[in-house]
Steps between C-alpha positions, in 0.01 A plus 500: 500500500521463117209298359500411125176391327597314177345679206384281216195432287271407781210669684460597869839661536355833597272346761798335664686834502207679656477224772870558585455880501215447757761332717726795474745380223586642161560205269670533165326337202785401276642250253853627546711203603743698713229671705329161551821335617576785746150519656450380860171324394363400163130441410402310188125558449295384212163468337503349154571191293799276568651432160490856357638635834784250511592599139518861610713410800739311277512788249609738788737262671278498811473119476864478598507790738213404734622155595848643566379755762622450856280747698142414598275480194123485509302369205124580480234302302639448154837577659465191721411281197786632289741420788397133465654229279221468239155637424216322316396845389649523149716190565758736655850430641528751789781637722544176694559662842235279658503135400126494446262483205212742437179323408160612377199476729271229365176411691486119537172444670148616449506708819816670373334599170337792680837637595594750241838533334684730544503468882414858586434645839585457869636166647653413828863408561601177681829338598677834503879509580737776611672730409249617235205417725422553870303218660225763559447493117384132517142502374499864375362581166689634193409585146554259204454529121639200308417208272828317561644371826800333650441172691609481859853377559818541703532870400145586603490747792122570486200311360153588376222275378299547174387177336797348691787623716764702317803718582399845611868591563844343427851552633848383406801671651463876440211458255143540624174504297131536557222379265267751652531881476618647830462848353126429469457314825443785744665500843599128468682574178667799652635283783639245255671785305643632831623153593677472161661840536652391841664183362874528492 
């Protein structure tokens, strides 16, 4: 199986590669459009800031390539946010794969003031849906690091709750994305990556 990890100016690419290697795969980290198009699976990871990252994607033509892909694609963290329509971070027009906005966490009540932003740490998954999730993953914990979130909506395939419910994962057609980091989420994250790799 050929797995391409999209190379761009974002962190956590190596940790995603190592996670796939632990599962017995040798991914290619690349920004070569032909290699990405020919891959069986594509992973679009990311840790960074939305507006500068979108500018880089546009510079490299990746903003047109990514939405045109027809094989299974998995966005992770910033990757999920950039696959949405718009982000409040830097007032950024994003790739528009998911018809959803990305909003900043803002505590509204006194009890929420104690909840630090970014949301960092382990949180449980609810309302999980196949094929990215098994029902056994309902209630399991995964690792998050983010200050921005996607509200729940028709494309939500898993939820988490921090200050309020938000989308822990999204799906539209062949595009999947997680707000959490499966590569940092232990055996649960490994299972989610395995599930993604089995999607036709």
